[in-house]
N, CA, C and O of each residue as an XYZ file, in Angstrom:
936
protein
N     -13.707     20.961     26.857
C     -13.432     19.738     26.117
C     -12.300     18.928     26.737
O     -12.356     17.698     26.767
N     -11.271     19.615     27.233
C     -10.123     18.928     27.821
C     -10.525     18.096     29.036
O     -10.039     16.983     29.238
N     -11.433     18.670     29.849
C     -11.878     17.953     31.053
C     -12.634     16.675     30.668
O     -12.443     15.624     31.279
N     -13.487     16.779     29.653
C     -14.247     15.612     29.182
C     -13.288     14.584     28.590
O     -13.430     13.383     28.820
N     -12.326     15.059     27.838
C     -11.332     14.179     27.210
C     -10.560     13.396     28.272
O     -10.404     12.180     28.163
N     -10.081     14.098     29.297
C      -9.332     13.423     30.368
C     -10.231     12.452     31.124
O      -9.813     11.343     31.456
N     -11.462     12.869     31.397
C     -12.417     12.011     32.118
C     -12.670     10.713     31.356
O     -12.711      9.635     31.950
N     -12.838     10.820     30.047
C     -13.129      9.632     29.241
C     -11.916      8.712     29.127
O     -12.059      7.490     29.132
N     -10.732      9.295     29.026
C      -9.520      8.462     28.964
C      -9.337      7.672     30.251
O      -9.011      6.485     30.228
N      -9.552      8.350     31.372
C      -9.442      7.668     32.663
C     -10.493      6.557     32.755
O     -10.210      5.458     33.232
N     -11.709      6.861     32.290
C     -12.786      5.872     32.324
C     -12.452      4.663     31.460
O     -12.764      3.527     31.817
N     -11.815      4.917     30.319
C     -11.427      3.818     29.431
C     -10.402      2.908     30.107
O     -10.572      1.691     30.177
N      -9.333      3.534     30.600
C      -8.211      2.738     31.095
C      -8.424      2.195     32.511
O      -7.563      1.494     33.044
N      -9.554      2.515     33.110
C      -9.887      1.906     34.401
C     -11.048      0.920     34.253
O     -11.598      0.447     35.248
N     -11.410      0.619     33.028
C     -12.472     -0.357     32.759
C     -11.918     -1.461     31.866
O     -10.921     -1.252     31.175
N     -12.545     -2.622     31.873
C     -12.047     -3.739     31.054
C     -12.281     -3.561     29.559
O     -11.674     -4.267     28.754
N     -13.150     -2.628     29.174
C     -13.503     -2.473     27.765
C     -12.278     -2.221     26.894
O     -12.101     -2.859     25.856
N     -11.432     -1.285     27.326
C     -10.283     -0.926     26.497
C      -9.327     -2.102     26.351
O      -8.712     -2.270     25.297
N      -9.194     -2.905     27.379
C      -8.264     -4.032     27.321
C      -8.829     -5.165     26.464
O      -8.084     -5.878     25.792
N     -10.149     -5.321     26.495
C     -10.786     -6.290     25.599
C     -10.595     -5.839     24.154
O     -10.249     -6.635     23.281
N     -10.826     -4.542     23.918
C     -10.661     -3.990     22.573
C      -9.237     -4.175     22.066
O      -9.032     -4.671     20.958
N      -8.249     -3.777     22.873
C      -6.853     -3.879     22.461
C      -6.427     -5.335     22.277
O      -5.641     -5.649     21.383
N      -6.944     -6.215     23.121
C      -6.607     -7.637     23.000
C      -7.137     -8.211     21.691
O      -6.432     -8.932     20.985
N      -8.394     -7.881     21.377
C      -8.989     -8.385     20.132
C      -8.284     -7.787     18.923
O      -8.012     -8.487     17.948
N      -7.990     -6.498     18.988
C      -7.288     -5.817     17.882
C      -5.932     -6.471     17.648
O      -5.576     -6.776     16.510
N      -5.182     -6.686     18.711
C      -3.848     -7.281     18.597
C      -3.925     -8.731     18.133
O      -3.097     -9.178     17.339
N      -4.921     -9.462     18.628
C      -5.085    -10.868     18.240
C      -5.303    -11.003     16.737
O      -4.608    -11.771     16.071
N      -6.258    -10.265     16.210
C      -6.557    -10.386     14.784
C      -5.432     -9.842     13.914
O      -5.096    -10.438     12.891
N      -4.847     -8.712     14.312
C      -3.744     -8.171     13.518
C      -2.561     -9.136     13.533
O      -1.850     -9.266     12.536
N      -2.348     -9.816     14.671
C      -1.276    -10.804     14.761
C      -1.532    -12.007     13.869
O      -0.617    -12.524     13.228
N      -2.788    -12.451     13.833
C      -3.156    -13.575     12.954
C      -2.921    -13.199     11.488
O      -2.375    -13.988     10.717
N      -3.332    -12.003     11.118
C      -3.154    -11.559      9.731
C      -1.672    -11.342      9.409
O      -1.234    -11.595      8.287
N      -0.909    -10.874     10.395
C       0.530    -10.695     10.201
C       1.200    -12.041      9.905
O       2.051    -12.151      9.022
N       0.796    -13.047     10.660
C       1.320    -14.394     10.446
C       0.927    -14.932      9.069
O       1.760    -15.462      8.334
N      -0.370    -14.784      8.733
C      -0.885    -15.353      7.489
C      -0.401    -14.608      6.247
O      -0.115    -15.223      5.220
N      -0.313    -13.284      6.345
C       0.025    -12.470      5.174
C       1.528    -12.322      4.973
O       2.035    -12.520      3.869
N       2.238    -11.975      6.041
C       3.663    -11.652      5.912
C       4.587    -12.840      6.198
O       5.434    -13.181      5.373
N       4.427    -13.456      7.346
C       5.352    -14.517      7.734
C       5.169    -15.769      6.879
O       6.145    -16.373      6.434
N       3.918    -16.154      6.654
C       3.656    -17.367      5.883
C       4.107    -17.210      4.431
O       4.669    -18.137      3.848
N       3.857    -16.029      3.845
C       4.215    -15.783      2.444
C       5.607    -15.179      2.277
O       6.053    -14.932      1.157
N       6.290    -14.943      3.395
C       7.649    -14.396      3.392
C       7.719    -13.104      2.572
O       8.524    -12.968      1.650
N       6.854    -12.169      2.939
C       6.819    -10.877      2.256
C       6.777     -9.746      3.275
O       6.321     -9.927      4.404
N       7.255     -8.586      2.866
C       7.211     -7.408      3.737
C       6.027     -6.500      3.385
O       5.843     -5.444      3.990
N       5.237     -6.922      2.408
C       4.056     -6.144      2.012
C       2.944     -6.369      3.027
O       2.356     -7.449      3.078
N       2.658     -5.366      3.825
C       1.670     -5.492      4.894
C       0.260     -5.104      4.465
O      -0.645     -5.029      5.296
N       0.075     -4.861      3.182
C      -1.227     -4.412      2.696
C      -2.366     -5.338      3.078
O      -3.450     -4.882      3.440
N      -2.120     -6.654      2.996
C      -3.161     -7.618      3.315
C      -3.632     -7.523      4.762
O      -4.792     -7.804      5.061
N      -2.734     -7.129      5.655
C      -3.110     -6.993      7.072
C      -4.143     -5.876      7.223
O      -5.171     -6.051      7.876
N      -3.859     -4.741      6.617
C      -4.761     -3.602      6.713
C      -6.102     -3.894      6.040
O      -7.157     -3.528      6.557
N      -6.049     -4.561      4.878
C      -7.282     -4.886      4.161
C      -8.204     -5.749      5.019
O      -9.408     -5.505      5.086
N      -7.638     -6.745      5.666
C      -8.438     -7.633      6.515
C      -8.912     -6.935      7.781
O      -9.997     -7.229      8.281
N      -8.108     -6.011      8.304
C      -8.488     -5.312      9.527
C      -9.672     -4.378      9.315
O     -10.357     -4.009     10.270
N      -9.913     -3.993      8.050
C     -11.083     -3.166      7.742
C     -12.344     -3.871      8.245
O     -13.193     -3.260      8.894
N     -12.452     -5.168      7.933
C     -13.630     -5.941      8.356
C     -13.683     -6.099      9.869
O     -14.761     -6.073     10.462
N     -12.522     -6.262     10.493
C     -12.472     -6.446     11.947
C     -12.972     -5.195     12.670
O     -13.615     -5.290     13.715
N     -12.673     -4.033     12.111
C     -13.101     -2.778     12.740
C     -14.618     -2.700     12.869
O     -15.136     -2.079     13.798
N     -15.333     -3.335     11.932
C     -16.796     -3.325     11.985
C     -17.315     -3.950     13.273
O     -18.381     -3.586     13.769
N     -16.540     -4.904     13.812
C     -16.965     -5.628     15.008
C     -16.437     -5.006     16.304
O     -17.121     -5.013     17.327
N     -15.206     -4.465     16.248
C     -14.592     -4.038     17.507
C     -14.792     -2.563     17.847
O     -14.764     -2.202     19.023
N     -14.992     -1.706     16.855
C     -15.223     -0.298     17.180
C     -16.532     -0.100     17.941
O     -16.576      0.747     18.833
N     -17.607     -0.845     17.632
C     -18.811     -0.726     18.473
C     -18.548     -1.048     19.941
O     -19.209     -0.494     20.819
N     -17.591     -1.936     20.220
C     -17.210     -2.227     21.600
C     -16.594     -0.993     22.249
O     -16.805     -0.714     23.430
N     -15.825     -0.261     21.441
C     -15.123      0.920     21.932
C     -16.067      2.089     22.199
O     -15.839      2.882     23.113
N     -17.125      2.192     21.402
C     -17.996      3.374     21.477
C     -19.319      3.146     22.201
O     -20.038      4.108     22.469
N     -19.656      1.909     22.522
C     -21.000      1.610     23.009
C     -21.354      2.302     24.323
O     -22.533      2.529     24.593
N     -20.364      2.640     25.144
C     -20.661      3.218     26.454
C     -20.513      4.742     26.488
O     -20.849      5.365     27.495
N     -20.026      5.342     25.429
C     -19.642      6.754     25.467
C     -20.746      7.681     25.965
O     -20.498      8.519     26.832
N     -21.946      7.547     25.437
C     -23.059      8.395     25.881
C     -24.205      7.595     26.486
O     -24.964      8.109     27.308
N     -24.324      6.341     26.078
C     -25.416      5.508     26.597
C     -25.264      5.254     28.100
O     -26.256      5.177     28.825
N     -24.017      5.125     28.559
C     -23.779      4.888     29.986
C     -24.222      6.073     30.827
O     -24.828      5.901     31.884
N     -23.919      7.277     30.354
C     -24.343      8.490     31.073
C     -25.864      8.568     31.136
O     -26.434      8.956     32.157
N     -26.512      8.199     30.043
C     -27.971      8.244     29.999
C     -28.581      7.207     30.929
O     -29.589      7.472     31.584
N     -27.971      6.019     30.990
C     -28.494      4.938     31.823
C     -28.425      5.287     33.306
O     -29.371      5.046     34.056
N     -27.288      5.860     33.722
C     -27.096      6.166     35.141
C     -27.490      7.595     35.507
O     -27.218      8.064     36.613
N     -28.139      8.283     34.555
C     -28.655      9.636     34.772
C     -27.561     10.680     35.031
O     -27.856     11.787     35.480
N     -26.314     10.334     34.752
C     -25.243     11.315     34.916
C     -25.202     12.284     33.742
O     -24.463     13.268     33.763
N     -26.005     11.995     32.711
C     -26.038     12.891     31.556
C     -26.635     14.243     31.926
O     -26.302     15.259     31.314
N     -27.521     14.262     32.930
C     -28.114     15.530     33.344
C     -27.051     16.461     33.936
O     -27.052     17.665     33.681
N     -26.155     15.886     34.721
C     -25.052     16.690     35.269
C     -24.134     17.173     34.146
O     -23.642     18.302     34.157
N     -23.923     16.281     33.179
C     -23.044     16.603     32.065
C     -23.643     17.704     31.197
O     -22.947     18.628     30.777
N     -24.937     17.594     30.937
C     -25.599     18.554     30.056
C     -25.765     19.928     30.705
O     -25.884     20.937     30.011
N     -25.773     19.960     32.053
C     -25.914     21.253     32.749
C     -24.563     21.814     33.196
O     -24.500     22.890     33.790
N     -23.493     21.087     32.912
C     -22.150     21.549     33.275
C     -21.743     22.716     32.377
O     -22.255     22.860     31.267
N     -20.816     23.552     32.865
C     -20.373     24.707     32.065
C     -19.442     24.288     30.924
O     -18.333     24.804     30.783
N     -19.918     23.349     30.122
C     -19.162     22.854     28.971
C     -20.105     22.839     27.783
O     -21.258     22.429     27.912
N     -19.633     23.280     26.632
C     -20.487     23.282     25.455
C     -20.784     21.855     25.025
O     -19.999     20.945     25.294
N     -21.905     21.659     24.362
C     -22.262     20.333     23.871
C     -21.236     19.842     22.853
O     -20.920     18.654     22.790
N     -20.731     20.769     22.068
C     -19.684     20.408     21.102
C     -18.450     19.915     21.833
O     -17.810     18.956     21.401
N     -18.112     20.563     22.937
C     -16.962     20.153     23.736
C     -17.151     18.766     24.323
O     -16.208     17.978     24.387
N     -18.381     18.467     24.757
C     -18.684     17.142     25.308
C     -18.490     16.072     24.242
O     -17.826     15.060     24.470
N     -19.080     16.313     23.075
C     -19.006     15.334     21.986
C     -17.567     15.146     21.502
O     -17.115     14.016     21.313
N     -16.857     16.245     21.303
C     -15.481     16.134     20.808
C     -14.559     15.519     21.852
O     -13.636     14.782     21.505
N     -14.799     15.813     23.125
C     -13.979     15.221     24.183
C     -14.094     13.703     24.177
O     -13.094     12.992     24.280
N     -15.328     13.215     24.054
C     -15.557     11.766     24.012
C     -15.024     11.173     22.714
O     -14.442     10.089     22.712
N     -15.224     11.887     21.613
C     -14.758     11.415     20.307
C     -13.234     11.262     20.280
O     -12.719     10.237     19.833
N     -12.521     12.277     20.757
C     -11.053     12.227     20.717
C     -10.486     11.219     21.717
O      -9.422     10.646     21.481
N     -11.183     11.001     22.822
C     -10.733      9.986     23.781
C     -10.794      8.605     23.136
O      -9.853      7.819     23.248
N     -11.912      8.311     22.457
C     -12.047      7.027     21.760
C     -11.025      6.918     20.629
O     -10.500      5.838     20.361
N     -10.747      8.040     19.972
C      -9.774      8.034     18.879
C      -8.371      7.723     19.391
O      -7.622      6.996     18.739
N      -8.010      8.267     20.550
C      -6.697      7.998     21.141
C      -6.546      6.506     21.451
O      -5.499      5.916     21.188
N      -7.589      5.907     22.005
C      -7.555      4.471     22.301
C      -7.414      3.675     21.004
O      -6.638      2.723     20.930
N      -8.166      4.074     19.997
C      -8.099      3.404     18.687
C      -6.685      3.489     18.100
O      -6.145      2.492     17.623
N      -6.099      4.674     18.139
C      -4.752      4.867     17.580
C      -3.694      4.112     18.380
O      -2.697      3.661     17.818
N      -3.905      3.973     19.683
C      -2.937      3.229     20.492
C      -2.892      1.765     20.068
O      -1.839      1.130     20.129
N      -4.028      1.232     19.640
C      -4.050     -0.138     19.129
C      -3.299     -0.261     17.819
O      -2.676     -1.288     17.547
N      -3.357      0.781     17.008
C      -2.703      0.741     15.702
C      -1.187      0.805     15.787
O      -0.502      0.551     14.796
N      -0.660      1.135     16.940
C       0.798      1.196     17.109
C       1.445     -0.152     16.824
O       2.629     -0.220     16.492
N       0.663     -1.236     16.956
C       1.210     -2.575     16.741
C       1.663     -2.763     15.297
O       2.548     -3.578     15.034
N       1.077     -2.027     14.359
C       1.480     -2.155     12.962
C       2.936     -1.747     12.756
O       3.648     -2.345     11.949
N       3.368     -0.732     13.488
C       4.754     -0.283     13.359
C       5.707     -1.287     14.001
O       6.857     -1.418     13.581
N       5.224     -1.994     15.019
C       6.033     -3.062     15.622
C       6.241     -4.178     14.604
O       7.348     -4.697     14.462
N       5.169     -4.545     13.896
C       5.281     -5.573     12.856
C       6.246     -5.132     11.757
O       7.079     -5.916     11.302
N       6.129     -3.871     11.334
C       6.990     -3.354     10.273
C       8.455     -3.361     10.716
O       9.345     -3.690      9.931
N       8.697     -2.997     11.969
C      10.063     -3.006     12.493
C      10.618     -4.429     12.515
O      11.782     -4.647     12.178
N       9.797     -5.389     12.908
C      10.220     -6.790     12.935
C      10.604     -7.265     11.536
O      11.600     -7.967     11.361
N       9.808     -6.879     10.547
C      10.093     -7.273      9.172
C      11.352     -6.594      8.640
O      12.105     -7.181      7.862
N      11.572     -5.346      9.070
C      12.730     -4.588      8.567
C      14.056     -5.186      9.017
O      15.096     -4.916      8.416
N      14.027     -5.995     10.067
C      15.257     -6.642     10.547
C      15.776     -7.640      9.514
O      16.982     -7.859      9.394
N      14.856     -8.235      8.779
C      15.225     -9.292      7.832
C      15.191     -8.848      6.377
O      15.852     -9.445      5.528
N      14.416     -7.794      6.084
C      14.323     -7.340      4.695
C      13.839     -5.895      4.657
O      13.364     -5.355      5.656
N      13.970     -5.283      3.486
C      13.566     -3.886      3.340
C      12.044     -3.761      3.397
O      11.325     -4.558      2.794
N      11.570     -2.774      4.112
C      10.139     -2.517      4.253
C       9.800     -1.209      3.540
O      10.517     -0.216      3.663
N       8.696     -1.224      2.794
C       8.242      0.004      2.130
C       7.502      0.859      3.158
O       6.284      0.764      3.313
N       8.266      1.689      3.848
C       7.699      2.486      4.933
C       6.649      3.475      4.434
O       5.723      3.834      5.162
N       6.807      3.913      3.178
C       5.817      4.843      2.629
C       4.432      4.198      2.578
O       3.428      4.837      2.893
N       4.392      2.915      2.175
C       3.114      2.203      2.140
C       2.565      1.990      3.542
O       1.360      2.106      3.764
N       3.448      1.676      4.491
C       3.026      1.468      5.877
C       2.379      2.746      6.419
O       1.324      2.700      7.052
N       3.022      3.874      6.163
C       2.499      5.163      6.634
C       1.166      5.484      5.968
O       0.230      5.937      6.626
N       1.084      5.244      4.646
C      -0.142      5.553      3.915
C      -1.307      4.696      4.403
O      -2.404      5.201      4.638
N      -1.058      3.400      4.553
C      -2.102      2.508      5.064
C      -2.532      2.920      6.466
O      -3.720      2.900      6.787
N      -1.571      3.291      7.293
C      -1.874      3.652      8.672
C      -2.705      4.928      8.733
O      -3.656      5.020      9.509
N      -2.345      5.913      7.912
C      -3.126      7.154      7.845
C      -4.540      6.850      7.371
O      -5.515      7.370      7.914
N      -4.643      5.991      6.338
C      -5.957      5.622      5.817
C      -6.818      4.946      6.871
O      -7.997      5.267      7.022
N      -6.219      4.002      7.602
C      -6.989      3.304      8.631
C      -7.326      4.234      9.799
O      -8.368      4.078     10.435
N      -6.455      5.190     10.081
C      -6.707      6.138     11.171
C      -7.949      6.982     10.881
O      -8.820      7.118     11.741
N      -8.034      7.549      9.676
C      -9.189      8.397      9.344
C     -10.444      7.547      9.160
O     -11.551      8.000      9.452
N     -10.272      6.309      8.673
C     -11.405      5.384      8.579
C     -11.952      5.095      9.974
O     -13.163      5.124     10.190
N     -11.059      4.817     10.912
C     -11.464      4.545     12.284
C     -12.179      5.722     12.915
O     -13.150      5.538     13.649
N     -11.711      6.928     12.639
C     -12.359      8.127     13.178
C     -13.789      8.258     12.659
O     -14.698      8.646     13.393
N     -13.973      7.926     11.377
C     -15.320      7.986     10.798
C     -16.229      6.957     11.470
O     -17.376      7.258     11.801
N     -15.714      5.744     11.671
C     -16.501      4.705     12.336
C     -16.808      5.075     13.789
O     -17.910      4.818     14.275
N     -15.845      5.672     14.477
C     -16.054      6.087     15.867
C     -17.172      7.124     15.953
O     -17.978      7.100     16.884
N     -17.217      8.026     14.990
C     -18.271      9.047     14.995
C     -19.651      8.414     14.824
O     -20.636      8.895     15.385
N     -19.715      7.329     14.045
C     -20.987      6.603     13.889
C     -21.384      5.975     15.225
O     -22.525      6.102     15.670
N     -20.424      5.298     15.853
C     -20.692      4.663     17.136
C     -21.104      5.654     18.205
O     -21.983      5.366     19.018
N     -20.478      6.817     18.210
C     -20.810      7.861     19.181
C     -22.234      8.363     18.966
O     -22.977      8.584     19.922
N     -22.600      8.538     17.714
C     -23.957      8.995     17.389
C     -25.005      7.979     17.846
O     -26.001      8.347     18.468
N     -24.780      6.708     17.538
C     -25.730      5.666     17.945
C     -25.802      5.583     19.463
O     -26.877      5.367     20.021
N     -24.666      5.752     20.135
C     -24.633      5.709     21.596
C     -25.469      6.828     22.211
O     -25.986      6.679     23.318
N     -25.604      7.942     21.503
C     -26.385      9.067     22.028
C     -27.888      8.819     21.950
O     -28.673      9.551     22.553
N     -28.289      7.785     21.205
C     -29.710      7.535     20.978
C     -30.333      6.556     21.959
O     -31.555      6.415     22.009
N     -29.492      5.873     22.745
C     -30.021      4.829     23.621
C     -29.270      4.803     24.946
O     -28.154      5.311     25.051
N     -29.900      4.203     25.957
C     -29.229      4.047     27.249
C     -28.669      2.630     27.424
O     -28.036      2.325     28.435
N     -28.907      1.778     26.436
C     -28.416      0.401     26.490
C     -27.120      0.266     25.709
O     -27.074      0.570     24.517
N     -26.071     -0.188     26.372
C     -24.799     -0.375     25.691
C     -24.891     -1.487     24.647
O     -24.247     -1.407     23.601
N     -25.676     -2.512     24.919
C     -25.841     -3.613     23.971
C     -26.530     -3.129     22.699
O     -26.103     -3.447     21.589
N     -27.605     -2.357     22.875
C     -28.324     -1.802     21.724
C     -27.409     -0.871     20.943
O     -27.421     -0.861     19.712
N     -26.617     -0.088     21.667
C     -25.669      0.825     21.032
C     -24.659      0.060     20.174
O     -24.382      0.446     19.039
N     -24.118     -1.018     20.720
C     -23.126     -1.816     19.992
C     -23.734     -2.463     18.752
O     -23.142     -2.438     17.673
N     -24.932     -3.047     18.919
C     -25.595     -3.711     17.795
C     -25.991     -2.695     16.722
O     -25.831     -2.951     15.528
N     -26.507     -1.545     17.154
C     -26.893     -0.498     16.211
C     -25.708      0.037     15.439
O     -25.795      0.270     14.234
N     -24.596      0.234     16.139
C     -23.382      0.725     15.477
C     -22.875     -0.291     14.459
O     -22.488      0.064     13.346
N     -22.884     -1.562     14.861
C     -22.446     -2.630     13.960
C     -23.319     -2.672     12.710
O     -22.808     -2.811     11.599
N     -24.636     -2.553     12.889
C     -25.564     -2.583     11.753
C     -25.292     -1.429     10.788
O     -25.274     -1.619      9.572
N     -25.083     -0.243     11.336
C     -24.791      0.928     10.495
C     -23.482      0.752      9.732
O     -23.388      1.111      8.558
N     -22.478      0.199     10.400
C     -21.178      0.010      9.756
C     -21.239     -1.062      8.671
O     -20.531     -0.975      7.668
N     -22.087     -2.075      8.873
C     -22.275     -3.094      7.846
C     -22.885     -2.472      6.591
O     -22.473     -2.774      5.471
N     -23.875     -1.596      6.795
C     -24.498     -0.898      5.666
C     -23.450     -0.069      4.923
O     -23.404     -0.066      3.693
N     -22.610      0.631      5.684
C     -21.538      1.428      5.077
C     -20.590      0.531      4.291
O     -20.160      0.879      3.191
N     -20.268     -0.625      4.865
C     -19.365     -1.577      4.227
C     -19.944     -2.086      2.902
O     -19.204     -2.393      1.968
N     -21.275     -2.171      2.837
C     -21.937     -2.743      1.667
C     -22.399     -1.694      0.656
O     -23.195     -2.006     -0.229
N     -21.920     -0.473      0.770
C     -22.379      0.598     -0.118
C     -22.158      0.254     -1.592
O     -23.037      0.502     -2.417
N     -21.011     -0.307     -1.933
C     -20.746     -0.660     -3.332
C     -21.755     -1.684     -3.839
O     -22.232     -1.589     -4.970
N     -22.076     -2.662     -2.999
C     -23.053     -3.680     -3.380
C     -24.435     -3.063     -3.553
O     -25.163     -3.385     -4.493
N     -24.785     -2.168     -2.624
C     -26.087     -1.491     -2.705
C     -26.183     -0.684     -3.990
O     -27.215     -0.688     -4.662
N     -25.099      0.009     -4.326
C     -25.082      0.830     -5.543
C     -25.258     -0.016     -6.798
O     -25.861      0.426     -7.775
N     -24.726     -1.239     -6.764
C     -24.815     -2.105     -7.941
C     -26.243     -2.551     -8.230
O     -26.538     -2.971     -9.348
N     -27.137     -2.466     -7.242
C     -28.532     -2.878     -7.428
C     -29.447     -1.711     -7.813
O     -30.637     -1.907     -8.059
N     -28.894     -0.511     -7.862
C     -29.695      0.658     -8.215
C     -29.710      0.809     -9.738
O     -28.654      0.984    -10.345
N     -30.889      0.745    -10.365
C     -30.964      0.797    -11.833
C     -30.571      2.144    -12.434
O     -30.015      2.206    -13.530
N     -30.865      3.215    -11.710
C     -30.530      4.552    -12.211
C     -29.028      4.793    -12.046
O     -28.517      4.809    -10.926
N     -28.330      4.979    -13.153
C     -26.877      5.104    -13.115
C     -26.410      6.350    -12.354
O     -25.385      6.321    -11.673
N     -27.157      7.419    -12.473
C     -26.777      8.668    -11.786
C     -26.841      8.485    -10.271
O     -25.917      8.847     -9.542
N     -27.961      7.911     -9.819
C     -28.121      7.679     -8.384
C     -27.101      6.651     -7.896
O     -26.520      6.797     -6.821
N     -26.892      5.606     -8.706
C     -25.922      4.566     -8.343
C     -24.528      5.159     -8.206
O     -23.769      4.776     -7.315
N     -24.195      6.088     -9.083
C     -22.885      6.736     -9.030
C     -22.751      7.599     -7.775
O     -21.690      7.653     -7.153
N     -23.841      8.268     -7.418
C     -23.821      9.113     -6.222
C     -23.646      8.264     -4.968
O     -22.885      8.618     -4.068
N     -24.359      7.140     -4.918
C     -24.247      6.238     -3.764
C     -22.847      5.641     -3.710
O     -22.242      5.550     -2.641
N     -22.334      5.233     -4.873
C     -21.005      4.625     -4.939
C     -19.910      5.592     -4.498
O     -18.877      5.168     -3.980
N     -20.133      6.882     -4.701
C     -19.126      7.881     -4.317
C     -18.960      7.969     -2.803
O     -17.996      8.556     -2.311
N     -19.914      7.377     -2.059
C     -19.844      7.373     -0.592
C     -19.145      6.127     -0.047
O     -19.090      5.917      1.165
N     -18.615      5.309     -0.948
C     -18.005      4.042     -0.557
C     -16.780      4.236      0.322
O     -15.812      4.876     -0.091
N     -16.816      3.687      1.533
C     -15.666      3.733      2.423
C     -14.544      2.839      1.902
O     -13.366      3.187      1.986
N     -14.927      1.681      1.363
C     -13.926      0.742      0.863
C     -13.087      1.365     -0.237
O     -11.859      1.285     -0.218
N     -13.762      1.988     -1.197
C     -13.050      2.602     -2.314
C     -12.107      3.691     -1.834
O     -10.961      3.773     -2.277
N     -12.596      4.528     -0.922
C     -11.764      5.618     -0.406
C     -10.574      5.062      0.376
O      -9.468      5.596      0.291
N     -10.800      3.992      1.137
C      -9.719      3.411      1.924
C      -8.646      2.802      1.021
O      -7.453      2.960      1.279
N      -9.068      2.109     -0.030
C      -8.114      1.454     -0.925
C      -7.270      2.445     -1.719
O      -6.233      2.075     -2.271
N      -7.706      3.701     -1.781
C      -6.929      4.719     -2.478
C      -5.573      4.952     -1.794
O      -4.628      5.440     -2.413
N      -5.501      4.593     -0.515
C      -4.234      4.759      0.208
C      -3.220      3.672     -0.148
O      -2.046      3.780      0.207
N      -3.667      2.622     -0.851
C      -2.766      1.512     -1.189
C      -1.783      1.883     -2.284
O      -0.853      1.127     -2.565
N      -1.980      3.045     -2.907
C      -1.088      3.459     -3.976
C       0.194      4.109     -3.460
O       1.058      4.507     -4.241
N       0.305      4.212     -2.136
C       1.515      4.789     -1.564
C       1.522      6.303     -1.548
O       2.570      6.925     -1.373
N       0.353      6.894     -1.732
C       0.233      8.355     -1.743
C      -0.812      8.770     -0.708
O      -1.891      8.182     -0.639
N      -0.492      9.770      0.084
C      -1.463     10.301      1.044
C      -2.539     11.037      0.260
O      -2.307     12.136     -0.244
N      -3.707     10.434      0.157
C      -4.785     10.985     -0.648
C      -5.578     12.020      0.153
O      -6.345     11.669      1.049
N      -5.383     13.284     -0.179
C      -6.025     14.371      0.568
C      -7.544     14.317      0.434
O      -8.261     14.558      1.406
N      -8.041     14.001     -0.766
C      -9.492     13.968     -0.974
C     -10.142     12.880     -0.121
O     -11.232     13.079      0.416
N      -9.471     11.726      0.005
C     -10.005     10.639      0.828
C      -9.980     11.025      2.299
O     -10.916     10.725      3.041
N      -8.907     11.692      2.721
C      -8.812     12.151      4.113
C      -9.937     13.141      4.414
O     -10.587     13.059      5.456
N     -10.158     14.071      3.492
C     -11.221     15.062      3.673
C     -12.595     14.386      3.727
O     -13.476     14.814      4.471
N     -12.764     13.334      2.936
C     -14.034     12.600      2.935
C     -14.318     12.009      4.314
O     -15.404     12.198      4.863
N     -13.335     11.290      4.874
C     -13.538     10.647      6.175
C     -13.670     11.678      7.296
O     -14.503     11.524      8.189
N     -12.859     12.716      7.249
C     -12.923     13.755      8.287
C     -14.262     14.494      8.213
O     -14.872     14.793      9.240
N     -14.709     14.782      6.997
C     -15.998     15.466      6.827
C     -17.147     14.598      7.312
O     -18.087     15.087      7.938
N     -17.063     13.300      7.018
C     -18.093     12.374      7.478
C     -18.145     12.366      9.002
O     -19.224     12.429      9.592
N     -16.968     12.288      9.640
C     -16.904     12.296     11.106
C     -17.468     13.606     11.660
O     -18.167     13.606     12.673
N     -17.162     14.720     10.989
C     -17.656     16.027     11.440
C     -19.185     16.080     11.376
O     -19.830     16.599     12.287
N     -19.759     15.543     10.299
C     -21.225     15.537     10.152
C     -21.870     14.676     11.242
O     -22.860     15.082     11.851
N     -21.312     13.498     11.486
C     -21.874     12.615     12.507
C     -21.759     13.231     13.900
O     -22.678     13.108     14.710
N     -20.649     13.884     14.177
C     -20.486     14.554     15.472
C     -21.471     15.715     15.609
O     -21.989     15.976     16.696
N     -21.722     16.404     14.504
C     -22.706     17.494     14.503
C     -24.091     16.945     14.844
O     -24.827     17.542     15.630
N     -24.441     15.799     14.245
C     -25.737     15.177     14.530
C     -25.827     14.735     15.994
O     -26.891     14.814     16.609
N     -24.709     14.273     16.541
C     -24.678     13.877     17.951
C     -24.918     15.082     18.852
O     -25.633     14.989     19.850
N     -24.320     16.208     18.495
C     -24.542     17.452     19.251
C     -26.023     17.824     19.223
O     -26.580     18.253     20.234
N     -26.651     17.661     18.075
C     -28.073     17.990     17.948
C     -28.941     17.083     18.820
O     -29.940     17.528     19.385
N     -28.551     15.800     18.927
C     -29.283     14.874     19.787
C     -29.179     15.332     21.244
O     -30.173     15.337     21.970
N     -27.981     15.713     21.665
C     -27.784     16.179     23.039
C     -28.507     17.502     23.282
O     -29.042     17.750     24.362
N     -28.507     18.337     22.254
C     -29.193     19.624     22.375
C     -30.688     19.418     22.585
O     -31.304     20.109     23.397
N     -31.265     18.485     21.866
C     -32.684     18.161     22.025
C     -32.958     17.610     23.416
O     -33.983     17.927     24.021
N     -32.049     16.787     23.926
C     -32.212     16.205     25.267
C     -32.070     17.279     26.351
O     -32.760     17.250     27.371
N     -31.161     18.225     26.105
C     -30.964     19.291     27.109
C     -32.209     20.134     27.281
O     -32.567     20.503     28.400
N     -32.868     20.440     26.177
C     -34.042     21.335     26.233
C     -35.350     20.560     26.229
O     -36.429     21.153     26.252
N     -35.254     19.214     26.200
C     -36.460     18.403     26.159
C     -37.105     18.209     27.520
O     -38.134     17.542     27.626
């Protein structure tokens, strides 16, 4: 897994994708920082994180679109699948590499908080809680993108497919509201990413929400392993 992880990190930072991703992430977070904090003269950064939830739907597919589809396109997946590395190690190596890039973009939130703290008191507990919430949310989204990337050799199809899946996830509450059966609607609503993410706004590290996102990522990574396993023996 370590070899795959290092390989993917090098691939990220020697390609324009990571810089496009970080530029877009910083651009939108900066716009929201200006609109939410500076314009309203507040140290409450909650609005920045809330708005960035929607932005992640667009930019995480950029981050994950090449993870497995590129190997399939250039036939390097055969070397990867026959290498003395477990399929789980391959998937987790790529997953954690994308997660590191994602978390490096989130470092800008602490820069904003530090800037605000120069002029007024900042509720660091809320900053930490929001950041933890967005971190596990991002990991769940990355696992979706990785899974979709394993299904195609086209990076464009991978990006569009990942975006479509994330939109469906984003709309779970709306979908649940149209289900007439209350029991089923409640079950669907319990899968809401938005609801779980907003639980971090109370200033408490919500263990159940963290377990939800981590478990979701684990399931998606498991499915990705199964896709690779089928390809290896296919």
